[in-house]
N, C-alpha and C positions, 0 to 999 in steps of 0.2 A: 310691454305689449308690442306686438308686431304691427306693422302698417296695415296688414290685412285684417287683424283683429280690431284695430281702431276704425277702419273703414266700415266693417260690419257692425260695430257698436253704434256708429252714426246712423247706419241704415235701420237698425232695430229701434233706436230711440225715436227716430222720425216716424217709422211705421207704426209704433205703439203709442205715439204721442206722450212720451215720458218726459214732459217738461221739467227742467231743473236737474236732470241727470247728466253729469259731465262725462263724456266718453273717456276722457283721459284718466279719470279716477276709478274706472271699473277694473275689478280683478278679473282677468280673463279666465281663470279656473273656477270662479264662483258659479254655483248651479243657477241655471236659468229659471227653473221651476221649483216650487215648494215655498218654504218659509222665507219671507222677505228679509228677515234678520240675517240670514246666511247667504243670500243671493239676490236675484232679481225679483223673486216672488211672482213669476208669471203663471198663467193658467192655460187651459186648453184653447180658449179663444185666442189668446196671444200666440199660441203655436200656429194657428191657422193664418194669422196676420203675418207672422215671420215667414212661413212657407210661401205665402203669396208674394211678399216683398223680395225674397230671394229668387223666386221664379221670374219675377218681372225684371230684376236687376241683372241676374247672372244666367238666366235661362236653365236653371237647375231645378228639378222637381224633387221635393221632399215628400216621401210617401209613408203613411202610417204603417203599412204592411212590410216595410223594408227595415231590417235591423240596423243597417248602417245609418239610415235617416233618423231612426229613433235615438241611436247613440249620439248623433250629431247635436241633438238638443240638450245634452248634458251640461255644456258650458259654452261660453263664447269662443274659447280656444278650440274646442272640438268642432263647433259650427264653422269656424274659419278654415280648419283643416278639410272639412267635408266640401266646402265651397271651392277651395283651392285645388282639390284632387282632380276633378274633371278638367279643369283648365290646364293643369300640369300634363295630363294624359294627352290632351289635344296638341300641346306644344311639342311632344315627342314623336 
């Protein structure tokens, strides 16, 4: 797991009040939504909480009508890539 993924995992755990979930043990490619047995088991309300937390922390807006935003919600790894992309563009 990259440092960016770990930081984002901490943010999600805090934003969603997922007590007892250890960020260091999270599989970064596990699906965020759907069956809890294969991933995080999050739902649409959690998606709103995640989007708000990311906007507040990173100043990045995740929009339901944007395909890149929707794809970012597939896993922690994809979400970390999405969050890092605008910051990388600003640095260049």
